[in-house]
Backbone as XML, in Angstrom:
<?xml version="1.0"?>
<chain id="A" units="angstrom">
  <residue number="1" name="MET">
    <atom name="N" x="2.126" y="-17.009" z="-52.705"/>
    <atom name="CA" x="3.449" y="-16.519" z="-52.939"/>
    <atom name="C" x="3.925" y="-17.907" z="-53.765"/>
  </residue>
  <residue number="2" name="ASN">
    <atom name="N" x="4.754" y="-17.800" z="-54.548"/>
    <atom name="CA" x="5.159" y="-18.698" z="-55.383"/>
    <atom name="C" x="7.002" y="-19.067" z="-54.843"/>
  </residue>
  <residue number="3" name="ALA">
    <atom name="N" x="7.394" y="-20.096" z="-55.121"/>
    <atom name="CA" x="8.640" y="-20.820" z="-54.661"/>
    <atom name="C" x="9.879" y="-19.741" z="-55.332"/>
  </residue>
  <residue number="4" name="GLU">
    <atom name="N" x="9.543" y="-19.003" z="-56.517"/>
    <atom name="CA" x="10.811" y="-18.116" z="-56.676"/>
    <atom name="C" x="10.780" y="-16.895" z="-56.187"/>
  </residue>
  <residue number="5" name="ARG">
    <atom name="N" x="9.194" y="-16.321" z="-55.664"/>
    <atom name="CA" x="9.289" y="-15.338" z="-54.954"/>
    <atom name="C" x="9.730" y="-15.356" z="-53.471"/>
  </residue>
  <residue number="6" name="MET">
    <atom name="N" x="9.681" y="-16.560" z="-53.193"/>
    <atom name="CA" x="10.365" y="-16.821" z="-51.762"/>
    <atom name="C" x="11.682" y="-17.057" z="-51.904"/>
  </residue>
  <residue number="7" name="MET">
    <atom name="N" x="12.351" y="-17.401" z="-52.827"/>
    <atom name="CA" x="13.536" y="-17.687" z="-52.889"/>
    <atom name="C" x="14.240" y="-15.885" z="-53.067"/>
  </residue>
  <residue number="8" name="ARG">
    <atom name="N" x="13.599" y="-15.745" z="-53.899"/>
    <atom name="CA" x="13.982" y="-14.074" z="-53.879"/>
    <atom name="C" x="14.397" y="-13.304" z="-52.518"/>
  </residue>
  <residue number="9" name="VAL">
    <atom name="N" x="13.060" y="-13.489" z="-51.802"/>
    <atom name="CA" x="12.793" y="-12.752" z="-50.766"/>
    <atom name="C" x="14.201" y="-13.296" z="-49.884"/>
  </residue>
  <residue number="10" name="LEU">
    <atom name="N" x="14.584" y="-14.541" z="-49.840"/>
    <atom name="CA" x="15.362" y="-15.272" z="-48.969"/>
    <atom name="C" x="16.880" y="-14.478" z="-49.207"/>
  </residue>
  <residue number="11" name="ASP">
    <atom name="N" x="17.057" y="-14.759" z="-50.440"/>
    <atom name="CA" x="18.609" y="-13.847" z="-51.105"/>
    <atom name="C" x="18.534" y="-12.734" z="-50.787"/>
  </residue>
  <residue number="12" name="ASP">
    <atom name="N" x="17.259" y="-11.852" z="-50.726"/>
    <atom name="CA" x="17.619" y="-10.594" z="-50.149"/>
    <atom name="C" x="18.063" y="-10.391" z="-48.752"/>
  </residue>
  <residue number="13" name="ALA">
    <atom name="N" x="17.600" y="-11.172" z="-48.062"/>
    <atom name="CA" x="17.752" y="-11.376" z="-46.429"/>
    <atom name="C" x="19.504" y="-11.953" z="-46.303"/>
  </residue>
  <residue number="14" name="ARG">
    <atom name="N" x="19.840" y="-12.572" z="-47.160"/>
    <atom name="CA" x="20.943" y="-13.080" z="-46.950"/>
    <atom name="C" x="22.104" y="-11.672" z="-47.377"/>
  </residue>
  <residue number="15" name="GLU">
    <atom name="N" x="22.018" y="-11.153" z="-48.211"/>
    <atom name="CA" x="22.458" y="-9.736" z="-48.437"/>
    <atom name="C" x="22.622" y="-8.693" z="-47.254"/>
  </residue>
  <residue number="16" name="VAL">
    <atom name="N" x="21.335" y="-8.661" z="-46.804"/>
    <atom name="CA" x="21.059" y="-7.971" z="-45.656"/>
    <atom name="C" x="22.107" y="-8.537" z="-44.175"/>
  </residue>
  <residue number="17" name="ALA">
    <atom name="N" x="21.840" y="-9.759" z="-44.245"/>
    <atom name="CA" x="22.632" y="-10.199" z="-43.205"/>
    <atom name="C" x="23.957" y="-10.532" z="-43.120"/>
  </residue>
  <residue number="18" name="SER">
    <atom name="N" x="24.639" y="-9.269" z="-43.404"/>
    <atom name="CA" x="26.037" y="-9.656" z="-43.388"/>
    <atom name="C" x="26.460" y="-9.106" z="-42.524"/>
  </residue>
  <residue number="19" name="VAL">
    <atom name="N" x="28.036" y="-9.188" z="-42.116"/>
    <atom name="CA" x="28.966" y="-8.665" z="-41.208"/>
    <atom name="C" x="28.538" y="-7.480" z="-40.772"/>
  </residue>
  <residue number="20" name="GLY">
    <atom name="N" x="28.639" y="-6.476" z="-41.622"/>
    <atom name="CA" x="28.319" y="-5.279" z="-41.371"/>
    <atom name="C" x="27.156" y="-4.762" z="-40.624"/>
  </residue>
  <residue number="21" name="GLN">
    <atom name="N" x="25.843" y="-5.950" z="-40.627"/>
    <atom name="CA" x="25.149" y="-5.798" z="-39.516"/>
    <atom name="C" x="25.555" y="-6.062" z="-38.209"/>
  </residue>
  <residue number="22" name="VAL">
    <atom name="N" x="26.612" y="-6.709" z="-37.947"/>
    <atom name="CA" x="26.851" y="-7.411" z="-36.758"/>
    <atom name="C" x="27.825" y="-6.420" z="-36.114"/>
  </residue>
  <residue number="23" name="PHE">
    <atom name="N" x="29.054" y="-5.985" z="-36.960"/>
    <atom name="CA" x="30.071" y="-5.182" z="-36.201"/>
    <atom name="C" x="29.909" y="-3.906" z="-37.414"/>
  </residue>
  <residue number="24" name="GLY">
    <atom name="N" x="29.650" y="-2.968" z="-36.690"/>
    <atom name="CA" x="29.555" y="-1.334" z="-36.847"/>
    <atom name="C" x="30.899" y="-1.338" z="-37.142"/>
  </residue>
  <residue number="25" name="GLU">
    <atom name="N" x="31.182" y="0.176" z="-37.972"/>
    <atom name="CA" x="31.958" y="0.998" z="-38.485"/>
    <atom name="C" x="32.978" y="1.295" z="-37.255"/>
  </residue>
  <residue number="26" name="PRO">
    <atom name="N" x="34.573" y="0.812" z="-37.108"/>
    <atom name="CA" x="35.216" y="1.459" z="-36.308"/>
    <atom name="C" x="35.693" y="2.408" z="-36.366"/>
  </residue>
  <residue number="27" name="GLN">
    <atom name="N" x="35.729" y="3.083" z="-34.991"/>
    <atom name="CA" x="36.106" y="4.350" z="-34.517"/>
    <atom name="C" x="37.563" y="4.387" z="-33.787"/>
  </residue>
  <residue number="28" name="THR">
    <atom name="N" x="38.287" y="5.182" z="-34.163"/>
    <atom name="CA" x="39.480" y="5.520" z="-33.703"/>
    <atom name="C" x="39.518" y="6.615" z="-32.938"/>
  </residue>
  <residue number="29" name="PHE">
    <atom name="N" x="40.183" y="6.608" z="-31.569"/>
    <atom name="CA" x="40.461" y="7.591" z="-30.782"/>
    <atom name="C" x="41.593" y="7.609" z="-30.103"/>
  </residue>
  <residue number="30" name="GLY">
    <atom name="N" x="42.776" y="8.476" z="-30.773"/>
    <atom name="CA" x="44.024" y="8.050" z="-30.343"/>
    <atom name="C" x="44.592" y="6.790" z="-30.696"/>
  </residue>
  <residue number="31" name="GLU">
    <atom name="N" x="44.986" y="5.842" z="-29.942"/>
    <atom name="CA" x="45.635" y="4.752" z="-30.065"/>
    <atom name="C" x="44.621" y="3.761" z="-30.003"/>
  </residue>
  <residue number="32" name="THR">
    <atom name="N" x="43.152" y="4.038" z="-29.435"/>
    <atom name="CA" x="42.282" y="2.973" z="-29.105"/>
    <atom name="C" x="41.034" y="3.238" z="-30.445"/>
  </residue>
  <residue number="33" name="THR">
    <atom name="N" x="40.931" y="1.664" z="-31.110"/>
    <atom name="CA" x="40.107" y="1.687" z="-31.547"/>
    <atom name="C" x="38.566" y="1.011" z="-30.994"/>
  </residue>
  <residue number="34" name="VAL">
    <atom name="N" x="37.510" y="1.497" z="-31.257"/>
    <atom name="CA" x="36.298" y="0.572" z="-30.758"/>
    <atom name="C" x="35.410" y="0.223" z="-31.932"/>
  </residue>
  <residue number="35" name="ILE">
    <atom name="N" x="35.228" y="-0.907" z="-31.870"/>
    <atom name="CA" x="34.083" y="-1.594" z="-33.035"/>
    <atom name="C" x="32.950" y="-2.160" z="-32.072"/>
  </residue>
  <residue number="36" name="PRO">
    <atom name="N" x="31.783" y="-1.635" z="-32.574"/>
    <atom name="CA" x="30.631" y="-1.939" z="-31.808"/>
    <atom name="C" x="30.135" y="-3.314" z="-32.251"/>
  </residue>
  <residue number="37" name="VAL">
    <atom name="N" x="29.524" y="-4.270" z="-31.318"/>
    <atom name="CA" x="29.265" y="-5.411" z="-32.170"/>
    <atom name="C" x="27.606" y="-5.578" z="-31.564"/>
  </residue>
  <residue number="38" name="ALA">
    <atom name="N" x="26.743" y="-6.160" z="-32.620"/>
    <atom name="CA" x="25.334" y="-6.340" z="-32.351"/>
    <atom name="C" x="24.907" y="-7.532" z="-32.414"/>
  </residue>
  <residue number="39" name="ALA">
    <atom name="N" x="23.871" y="-8.344" z="-31.897"/>
    <atom name="CA" x="23.224" y="-9.383" z="-32.230"/>
    <atom name="C" x="21.686" y="-8.834" z="-33.361"/>
  </residue>
  <residue number="40" name="VAL">
    <atom name="N" x="21.948" y="-9.768" z="-34.335"/>
    <atom name="CA" x="20.923" y="-9.565" z="-35.521"/>
    <atom name="C" x="20.080" y="-10.632" z="-35.388"/>
  </residue>
  <residue number="41" name="THR">
    <atom name="N" x="18.834" y="-10.596" z="-35.388"/>
    <atom name="CA" x="17.987" y="-11.576" z="-35.562"/>
    <atom name="C" x="16.880" y="-11.344" z="-36.998"/>
  </residue>
  <residue number="42" name="TYR">
    <atom name="N" x="16.657" y="-12.487" z="-37.674"/>
    <atom name="CA" x="16.089" y="-12.290" z="-38.899"/>
    <atom name="C" x="14.874" y="-13.468" z="-38.543"/>
  </residue>
  <residue number="43" name="VAL">
    <atom name="N" x="13.694" y="-13.107" z="-38.709"/>
    <atom name="CA" x="12.714" y="-14.397" z="-38.457"/>
    <atom name="C" x="11.515" y="-14.282" z="-39.806"/>
  </residue>
  <residue number="44" name="PHE">
    <atom name="N" x="11.749" y="-15.281" z="-40.206"/>
    <atom name="CA" x="10.579" y="-15.584" z="-41.599"/>
    <atom name="C" x="9.584" y="-16.316" z="-41.474"/>
  </residue>
  <residue number="45" name="GLY">
    <atom name="N" x="8.599" y="-16.148" z="-42.072"/>
    <atom name="CA" x="7.544" y="-17.254" z="-42.216"/>
    <atom name="C" x="6.820" y="-17.059" z="-43.634"/>
  </residue>
  <residue number="46" name="PHE">
    <atom name="N" x="6.370" y="-18.332" z="-44.265"/>
    <atom name="CA" x="5.774" y="-18.311" z="-45.647"/>
    <atom name="C" x="4.806" y="-19.226" z="-45.299"/>
  </residue>
  <residue number="47" name="GLY">
    <atom name="N" x="3.574" y="-19.171" z="-46.320"/>
    <atom name="CA" x="2.884" y="-20.399" z="-46.161"/>
    <atom name="C" x="2.004" y="-20.060" z="-47.786"/>
  </residue>
  <residue number="48" name="TYR">
    <atom name="N" x="1.695" y="-21.440" z="-47.939"/>
    <atom name="CA" x="0.921" y="-21.322" z="-49.500"/>
    <atom name="C" x="-0.475" y="-22.293" z="-48.842"/>
  </residue>
  <residue number="49" name="GLY">
    <atom name="N" x="-1.420" y="-22.230" z="-49.722"/>
    <atom name="CA" x="-2.311" y="-23.102" z="-49.864"/>
    <atom name="C" x="-3.042" y="-23.430" z="-51.145"/>
  </residue>
  <residue number="50" name="SER">
    <atom name="N" x="-3.933" y="-24.331" z="-51.520"/>
    <atom name="CA" x="-4.645" y="-24.405" z="-52.816"/>
    <atom name="C" x="-5.747" y="-25.743" z="-52.797"/>
  </residue>
  <residue number="51" name="GLY">
    <atom name="N" x="-6.275" y="-25.792" z="-53.416"/>
    <atom name="CA" x="-7.330" y="-26.818" z="-53.557"/>
    <atom name="C" x="-8.515" y="-26.204" z="-53.879"/>
  </residue>
  <residue number="52" name="SER">
    <atom name="N" x="-9.569" y="-27.035" z="-53.907"/>
    <atom name="CA" x="-10.866" y="-26.489" z="-54.335"/>
    <atom name="C" x="-12.238" y="-27.174" z="-53.174"/>
  </residue>
  <residue number="53" name="THR">
    <atom name="N" x="-13.180" y="-26.246" z="-53.503"/>
    <atom name="CA" x="-14.306" y="-26.411" z="-52.530"/>
    <atom name="C" x="-15.446" y="-26.881" z="-53.125"/>
  </residue>
  <residue number="54" name="ARG">
    <atom name="N" x="-16.441" y="-27.801" z="-52.679"/>
    <atom name="CA" x="-17.776" y="-28.065" z="-53.265"/>
    <atom name="C" x="-18.559" y="-27.166" z="-52.829"/>
  </residue>
  <residue number="55" name="ASN">
    <atom name="N" x="-19.465" y="-26.734" z="-53.727"/>
    <atom name="CA" x="-20.623" y="-25.704" z="-53.517"/>
    <atom name="C" x="-21.690" y="-26.432" z="-54.039"/>
  </residue>
  <residue number="56" name="ALA">
    <atom name="N" x="-22.472" y="-26.346" z="-52.896"/>
    <atom name="CA" x="-23.896" y="-27.147" z="-53.096"/>
    <atom name="C" x="-24.741" y="-26.391" z="-54.623"/>
  </residue>
  <residue number="57" name="GLU">
    <atom name="N" x="-24.642" y="-25.343" z="-54.030"/>
    <atom name="CA" x="-25.422" y="-24.609" z="-55.056"/>
    <atom name="C" x="-25.088" y="-24.423" z="-56.672"/>
  </residue>
  <residue number="58" name="SER">
    <atom name="N" x="-23.789" y="-24.976" z="-56.762"/>
    <atom name="CA" x="-23.361" y="-25.166" z="-58.112"/>
    <atom name="C" x="-23.141" y="-26.560" z="-58.682"/>
  </residue>
  <residue number="59" name="ASP">
    <atom name="N" x="-24.317" y="-27.087" z="-58.204"/>
    <atom name="CA" x="-24.457" y="-28.710" z="-58.894"/>
    <atom name="C" x="-23.339" y="-29.429" z="-58.424"/>
  </residue>
  <residue number="60" name="GLY">
    <atom name="N" x="-22.600" y="-29.455" z="-57.209"/>
    <atom name="CA" x="-21.404" y="-30.104" z="-56.821"/>
    <atom name="C" x="-20.002" y="-29.693" z="-57.401"/>
  </residue>
  <residue number="61" name="GLN">
    <atom name="N" x="-20.349" y="-28.785" z="-58.341"/>
    <atom name="CA" x="-18.965" y="-28.316" z="-59.323"/>
    <atom name="C" x="-17.979" y="-27.925" z="-58.291"/>
  </residue>
  <residue number="62" name="SER">
    <atom name="N" x="-16.864" y="-28.138" z="-58.566"/>
    <atom name="CA" x="-15.475" y="-27.556" z="-57.567"/>
    <atom name="C" x="-15.081" y="-25.972" z="-58.093"/>
  </residue>
  <residue number="63" name="GLU">
    <atom name="N" x="-14.987" y="-25.552" z="-57.272"/>
    <atom name="CA" x="-14.646" y="-24.028" z="-57.238"/>
    <atom name="C" x="-13.141" y="-24.050" z="-56.862"/>
  </residue>
  <residue number="64" name="GLY">
    <atom name="N" x="-12.227" y="-23.036" z="-57.907"/>
    <atom name="CA" x="-10.770" y="-23.125" z="-57.637"/>
    <atom name="C" x="-10.660" y="-22.378" z="-56.107"/>
  </residue>
  <residue number="65" name="GLY">
    <atom name="N" x="-9.512" y="-23.065" z="-55.536"/>
    <atom name="CA" x="-8.841" y="-22.206" z="-54.421"/>
    <atom name="C" x="-7.347" y="-22.131" z="-54.358"/>
  </residue>
  <residue number="66" name="SER">
    <atom name="N" x="-6.928" y="-21.018" z="-53.852"/>
    <atom name="CA" x="-5.735" y="-20.908" z="-53.603"/>
    <atom name="C" x="-5.440" y="-19.636" z="-52.409"/>
  </residue>
  <residue number="67" name="GLY">
    <atom name="N" x="-4.114" y="-19.719" z="-51.991"/>
    <atom name="CA" x="-3.712" y="-18.664" z="-51.089"/>
    <atom name="C" x="-2.315" y="-18.524" z="-50.679"/>
  </residue>
  <residue number="68" name="GLY">
    <atom name="N" x="-1.910" y="-17.420" z="-50.241"/>
    <atom name="CA" x="-0.217" y="-17.795" z="-49.997"/>
    <atom name="C" x="0.146" y="-16.331" z="-49.163"/>
  </residue>
  <residue number="69" name="GLY">
    <atom name="N" x="0.731" y="-16.301" z="-48.456"/>
    <atom name="CA" x="1.338" y="-15.369" z="-47.656"/>
    <atom name="C" x="2.789" y="-15.344" z="-46.972"/>
  </residue>
  <residue number="70" name="GLY">
    <atom name="N" x="3.190" y="-14.262" z="-46.462"/>
    <atom name="CA" x="4.333" y="-14.606" z="-45.497"/>
    <atom name="C" x="4.917" y="-13.318" z="-44.958"/>
  </residue>
  <residue number="71" name="GLY">
    <atom name="N" x="5.584" y="-13.209" z="-44.033"/>
    <atom name="CA" x="6.044" y="-12.239" z="-43.135"/>
    <atom name="C" x="7.552" y="-12.315" z="-42.707"/>
  </residue>
  <residue number="72" name="GLY">
    <atom name="N" x="7.682" y="-11.231" z="-42.102"/>
    <atom name="CA" x="9.285" y="-11.342" z="-41.433"/>
    <atom name="C" x="9.441" y="-10.441" z="-40.424"/>
  </residue>
  <residue number="73" name="HIS">
    <atom name="N" x="10.579" y="-10.492" z="-39.909"/>
    <atom name="CA" x="11.130" y="-9.520" z="-38.683"/>
    <atom name="C" x="12.252" y="-9.640" z="-38.592"/>
  </residue>
  <residue number="74" name="ALA">
    <atom name="N" x="12.978" y="-8.252" z="-38.494"/>
    <atom name="CA" x="14.386" y="-8.204" z="-38.123"/>
    <atom name="C" x="14.456" y="-7.394" z="-37.209"/>
  </residue>
  <residue number="75" name="ARG">
    <atom name="N" x="15.597" y="-7.760" z="-36.128"/>
    <atom name="CA" x="16.056" y="-7.048" z="-35.208"/>
    <atom name="C" x="17.384" y="-6.867" z="-34.669"/>
  </residue>
  <residue number="76" name="ALA">
    <atom name="N" x="17.813" y="-5.743" z="-34.358"/>
    <atom name="CA" x="19.302" y="-5.697" z="-33.971"/>
    <atom name="C" x="19.431" y="-5.047" z="-32.615"/>
  </residue>
  <residue number="77" name="ARG">
    <atom name="N" x="20.260" y="-5.157" z="-31.972"/>
    <atom name="CA" x="20.585" y="-4.928" z="-30.699"/>
    <atom name="C" x="22.173" y="-4.774" z="-30.346"/>
  </residue>
  <residue number="78" name="PRO">
    <atom name="N" x="22.603" y="-3.611" z="-29.686"/>
    <atom name="CA" x="23.920" y="-3.613" z="-29.220"/>
    <atom name="C" x="24.384" y="-4.772" z="-28.311"/>
  </residue>
  <residue number="79" name="ILE">
    <atom name="N" x="25.140" y="-5.439" z="-28.122"/>
    <atom name="CA" x="25.834" y="-6.398" z="-27.030"/>
    <atom name="C" x="27.209" y="-5.903" z="-26.677"/>
  </residue>
  <residue number="80" name="ALA">
    <atom name="N" x="27.856" y="-5.623" z="-27.313"/>
    <atom name="CA" x="29.241" y="-5.367" z="-26.782"/>
    <atom name="C" x="29.939" y="-4.203" z="-27.521"/>
  </residue>
  <residue number="81" name="MET">
    <atom name="N" x="31.114" y="-3.890" z="-27.371"/>
    <atom name="CA" x="32.277" y="-3.163" z="-27.981"/>
    <atom name="C" x="33.433" y="-3.875" z="-27.806"/>
  </residue>
  <residue number="82" name="LEU">
    <atom name="N" x="34.024" y="-3.825" z="-29.189"/>
    <atom name="CA" x="35.638" y="-4.132" z="-28.750"/>
    <atom name="C" x="36.665" y="-3.377" z="-28.919"/>
  </residue>
  <residue number="83" name="GLU">
    <atom name="N" x="37.308" y="-3.122" z="-27.677"/>
    <atom name="CA" x="38.410" y="-2.087" z="-27.586"/>
    <atom name="C" x="39.372" y="-2.369" z="-28.101"/>
  </residue>
  <residue number="84" name="VAL">
    <atom name="N" x="40.157" y="-2.163" z="-28.845"/>
    <atom name="CA" x="41.323" y="-2.581" z="-29.502"/>
    <atom name="C" x="42.324" y="-1.603" z="-29.260"/>
  </residue>
  <residue number="85" name="THR">
    <atom name="N" x="43.539" y="-1.806" z="-28.448"/>
    <atom name="CA" x="44.644" y="-1.281" z="-28.291"/>
    <atom name="C" x="46.077" y="-1.557" z="-28.381"/>
  </residue>
  <residue number="86" name="PRO">
    <atom name="N" x="47.170" y="-0.958" z="-28.655"/>
    <atom name="CA" x="48.240" y="-1.629" z="-28.946"/>
    <atom name="C" x="48.790" y="-2.637" z="-28.094"/>
  </residue>
  <residue number="87" name="THR">
    <atom name="N" x="48.354" y="-2.916" z="-26.792"/>
    <atom name="CA" x="48.621" y="-3.769" z="-26.011"/>
    <atom name="C" x="47.864" y="-4.900" z="-25.814"/>
  </residue>
  <residue number="88" name="GLU">
    <atom name="N" x="46.561" y="-4.586" z="-25.923"/>
    <atom name="CA" x="45.274" y="-5.378" z="-25.618"/>
    <atom name="C" x="44.046" y="-5.591" z="-26.388"/>
  </residue>
  <residue number="89" name="THR">
    <atom name="N" x="43.335" y="-6.515" z="-26.356"/>
    <atom name="CA" x="41.813" y="-6.201" z="-26.959"/>
    <atom name="C" x="40.718" y="-6.720" z="-25.875"/>
  </residue>
  <residue number="90" name="ARG">
    <atom name="N" x="39.996" y="-5.806" z="-25.615"/>
    <atom name="CA" x="39.008" y="-6.452" z="-24.656"/>
    <atom name="C" x="37.889" y="-5.944" z="-25.257"/>
  </residue>
  <residue number="91" name="VAL">
    <atom name="N" x="36.746" y="-7.019" z="-24.676"/>
    <atom name="CA" x="35.521" y="-6.796" z="-25.216"/>
    <atom name="C" x="34.638" y="-6.286" z="-23.840"/>
  </residue>
  <residue number="92" name="ARG">
    <atom name="N" x="33.983" y="-5.345" z="-24.081"/>
    <atom name="CA" x="33.117" y="-4.715" z="-23.178"/>
    <atom name="C" x="31.776" y="-4.688" z="-23.449"/>
  </residue>
  <residue number="93" name="PRO">
    <atom name="N" x="30.979" y="-5.546" z="-22.104"/>
    <atom name="CA" x="29.593" y="-5.571" z="-22.758"/>
    <atom name="C" x="28.605" y="-4.700" z="-22.443"/>
  </residue>
  <residue number="94" name="ILE">
    <atom name="N" x="27.620" y="-4.396" z="-23.332"/>
    <atom name="CA" x="26.760" y="-3.564" z="-22.951"/>
    <atom name="C" x="25.630" y="-4.044" z="-22.436"/>
  </residue>
  <residue number="95" name="GLU">
    <atom name="N" x="25.454" y="-3.359" z="-20.755"/>
    <atom name="CA" x="24.250" y="-4.067" z="-20.430"/>
    <atom name="C" x="23.016" y="-3.149" z="-20.606"/>
  </residue>
  <residue number="96" name="ASP">
    <atom name="N" x="21.984" y="-3.907" z="-20.335"/>
    <atom name="CA" x="20.557" y="-3.295" z="-21.237"/>
    <atom name="C" x="19.720" y="-3.517" z="-19.489"/>
  </residue>
  <residue number="97" name="PRO">
    <atom name="N" x="19.572" y="-2.070" z="-19.327"/>
    <atom name="CA" x="19.210" y="-1.764" z="-17.689"/>
    <atom name="C" x="17.682" y="-2.382" z="-17.639"/>
  </residue>
  <residue number="98" name="THR">
    <atom name="N" x="16.694" y="-2.428" z="-18.968"/>
    <atom name="CA" x="15.562" y="-2.631" z="-19.020"/>
    <atom name="C" x="15.422" y="-3.996" z="-18.668"/>
  </residue>
  <residue number="99" name="ARG">
    <atom name="N" x="16.519" y="-4.996" z="-19.582"/>
    <atom name="CA" x="16.072" y="-6.407" z="-19.132"/>
    <atom name="C" x="16.557" y="-6.808" z="-17.610"/>
  </residue>
  <residue number="100" name="ILE">
    <atom name="N" x="17.629" y="-5.940" z="-17.429"/>
    <atom name="CA" x="17.815" y="-6.521" z="-15.893"/>
    <atom name="C" x="16.804" y="-6.234" z="-15.092"/>
  </residue>
  <residue number="101" name="ALA">
    <atom name="N" x="15.995" y="-4.932" z="-15.094"/>
    <atom name="CA" x="14.953" y="-4.720" z="-14.058"/>
    <atom name="C" x="13.819" y="-5.918" z="-14.355"/>
  </residue>
  <residue number="102" name="LEU">
    <atom name="N" x="13.571" y="-6.224" z="-15.583"/>
    <atom name="CA" x="12.455" y="-7.014" z="-16.002"/>
    <atom name="C" x="12.568" y="-8.129" z="-15.538"/>
  </residue>
  <residue number="103" name="ALA">
    <atom name="N" x="14.103" y="-8.816" z="-15.324"/>
    <atom name="CA" x="14.457" y="-10.059" z="-14.783"/>
    <atom name="C" x="14.595" y="-10.003" z="-13.156"/>
  </residue>
  <residue number="104" name="GLY">
    <atom name="N" x="14.617" y="-8.737" z="-12.698"/>
    <atom name="CA" x="14.596" y="-8.545" z="-10.979"/>
    <atom name="C" x="12.983" y="-8.857" z="-10.821"/>
  </residue>
  <residue number="105" name="ILE">
    <atom name="N" x="12.179" y="-8.180" z="-11.939"/>
    <atom name="CA" x="10.694" y="-8.177" z="-11.305"/>
    <atom name="C" x="10.192" y="-9.495" z="-11.751"/>
  </residue>
  <residue number="106" name="ALA">
    <atom name="N" x="10.773" y="-10.211" z="-12.497"/>
    <atom name="CA" x="10.269" y="-11.359" z="-12.860"/>
    <atom name="C" x="10.647" y="-12.590" z="-11.350"/>
  </residue>
  <residue number="107" name="LEU">
    <atom name="N" x="11.737" y="-12.618" z="-11.152"/>
    <atom name="CA" x="12.362" y="-13.229" z="-10.025"/>
    <atom name="C" x="11.665" y="-13.112" z="-8.537"/>
  </residue>
  <residue number="108" name="ALA">
    <atom name="N" x="11.121" y="-11.476" z="-8.226"/>
    <atom name="CA" x="10.601" y="-11.068" z="-7.033"/>
    <atom name="C" x="9.174" y="-11.595" z="-7.373"/>
  </residue>
  <residue number="109" name="ALA">
    <atom name="N" x="8.361" y="-11.684" z="-8.497"/>
    <atom name="CA" x="7.121" y="-12.245" z="-8.520"/>
    <atom name="C" x="7.026" y="-13.718" z="-8.188"/>
  </residue>
  <residue number="110" name="TRP">
    <atom name="N" x="8.048" y="-14.379" z="-8.939"/>
    <atom name="CA" x="8.389" y="-15.581" z="-8.789"/>
    <atom name="C" x="8.833" y="-16.080" z="-7.117"/>
  </residue>
  <residue number="111" name="LEU">
    <atom name="N" x="9.040" y="-15.415" z="-6.537"/>
    <atom name="CA" x="9.534" y="-15.780" z="-5.348"/>
    <atom name="C" x="8.378" y="-15.425" z="-4.233"/>
  </residue>
  <residue number="112" name="ILE">
    <atom name="N" x="7.757" y="-14.279" z="-4.474"/>
    <atom name="CA" x="6.260" y="-13.928" z="-3.815"/>
    <atom name="C" x="5.366" y="-15.238" z="-3.966"/>
  </residue>
  <residue number="113" name="TRP">
    <atom name="N" x="5.235" y="-15.433" z="-5.126"/>
    <atom name="CA" x="4.128" y="-16.587" z="-5.415"/>
    <atom name="C" x="4.297" y="-17.719" z="-4.942"/>
  </residue>
  <residue number="114" name="ASN">
    <atom name="N" x="5.832" y="-18.199" z="-4.755"/>
    <atom name="CA" x="6.191" y="-19.563" z="-4.018"/>
    <atom name="C" x="6.023" y="-19.400" z="-2.434"/>
  </residue>
  <residue number="115" name="LEU">
    <atom name="N" x="6.327" y="-18.036" z="-2.081"/>
    <atom name="CA" x="6.150" y="-17.924" z="-0.339"/>
    <atom name="C" x="4.606" y="-17.965" z="-0.231"/>
  </residue>
  <residue number="116" name="PHE">
    <atom name="N" x="3.597" y="-17.119" z="-1.081"/>
    <atom name="CA" x="2.472" y="-17.500" z="-0.773"/>
    <atom name="C" x="1.752" y="-19.193" z="-0.749"/>
  </residue>
  <residue number="117" name="GLY">
    <atom name="N" x="2.340" y="-19.459" z="-1.908"/>
    <atom name="CA" x="2.016" y="-21.324" z="-1.933"/>
    <atom name="C" x="2.376" y="-22.192" z="-0.836"/>
  </residue>
  <residue number="118" name="THR">
    <atom name="N" x="3.757" y="-21.834" z="-0.462"/>
    <atom name="CA" x="4.346" y="-22.400" z="0.758"/>
    <atom name="C" x="3.662" y="-22.207" z="2.276"/>
  </residue>
  <residue number="119" name="LEU">
    <atom name="N" x="2.895" y="-20.656" z="2.436"/>
    <atom name="CA" x="2.103" y="-20.457" z="3.657"/>
    <atom name="C" x="1.077" y="-20.960" z="3.308"/>
  </residue>
  <residue number="120" name="ARG">
    <atom name="N" x="0.203" y="-21.007" z="2.101"/>
    <atom name="CA" x="-1.041" y="-21.647" z="1.990"/>
    <atom name="C" x="-0.646" y="-23.160" z="2.489"/>
  </residue>
  <residue number="121" name="ALA">
    <atom name="N" x="0.058" y="-23.784" z="1.918"/>
    <atom name="CA" x="0.117" y="-25.241" z="2.250"/>
    <atom name="C" x="0.527" y="-25.611" z="3.724"/>
  </residue>
  <residue number="122" name="ILE">
    <atom name="N" x="1.145" y="-24.821" z="4.310"/>
    <atom name="CA" x="1.142" y="-24.510" z="5.823"/>
    <atom name="C" x="-0.013" y="-24.298" z="6.583"/>
  </residue>
  <residue number="123" name="ALA">
    <atom name="N" x="-0.922" y="-23.315" z="6.198"/>
    <atom name="CA" x="-2.059" y="-23.355" z="6.749"/>
    <atom name="C" x="-3.199" y="-24.439" z="6.658"/>
  </residue>
  <residue number="124" name="LYS">
    <atom name="N" x="-3.066" y="-25.099" z="5.192"/>
    <atom name="CA" x="-3.766" y="-25.759" z="4.913"/>
    <atom name="C" x="-3.356" y="-27.331" z="5.868"/>
  </residue>
  <residue number="125" name="ALA">
    <atom name="N" x="-2.054" y="-27.759" z="6.032"/>
    <atom name="CA" x="-1.620" y="-28.520" z="6.922"/>
    <atom name="C" x="-2.074" y="-28.386" z="8.480"/>
  </residue>
  <residue number="126" name="ARG">
    <atom name="N" x="-2.149" y="-27.150" z="8.554"/>
    <atom name="CA" x="-2.465" y="-26.779" z="10.273"/>
    <atom name="C" x="-3.972" y="-27.064" z="10.592"/>
  </residue>
  <residue number="127" name="ARG">
    <atom name="N" x="-4.969" y="-26.927" z="9.719"/>
    <atom name="CA" x="-6.450" y="-27.295" z="9.746"/>
    <atom name="C" x="-6.462" y="-28.463" z="9.981"/>
  </residue>
  <residue number="128" name="LYS">
    <atom name="N" x="-5.580" y="-29.263" z="9.283"/>
    <atom name="CA" x="-5.966" y="-31.239" z="9.698"/>
    <atom name="C" x="-5.960" y="-31.434" z="10.579"/>
  </residue>
</chain>
């Protein structure tokens, strides 16, 4: 992948990473307007190599070498809603029950690991 192509890909990504990707279309219900808010993440990686190798079968002649590649990932997830009324504006966070459950499982695993580590240390100290 040459530098021109890489810059074209980055320019395309800048066009996609717009305010429209973060704030959704406002919806109005009576006097209340709701604006969805999302977190958008873009990750890109590019690489390129060149050079030559020596081949013993070709009397030490150089053989050309080159390579290139790239990849990317985009992710969007809802994080909140802005609720706009004539008297106030409120941010209402969107709770992700899966993330909350995974955090609870990780905390429980860590507590159990530490509990058994402490019990092992106490048992080892009593044997001495």
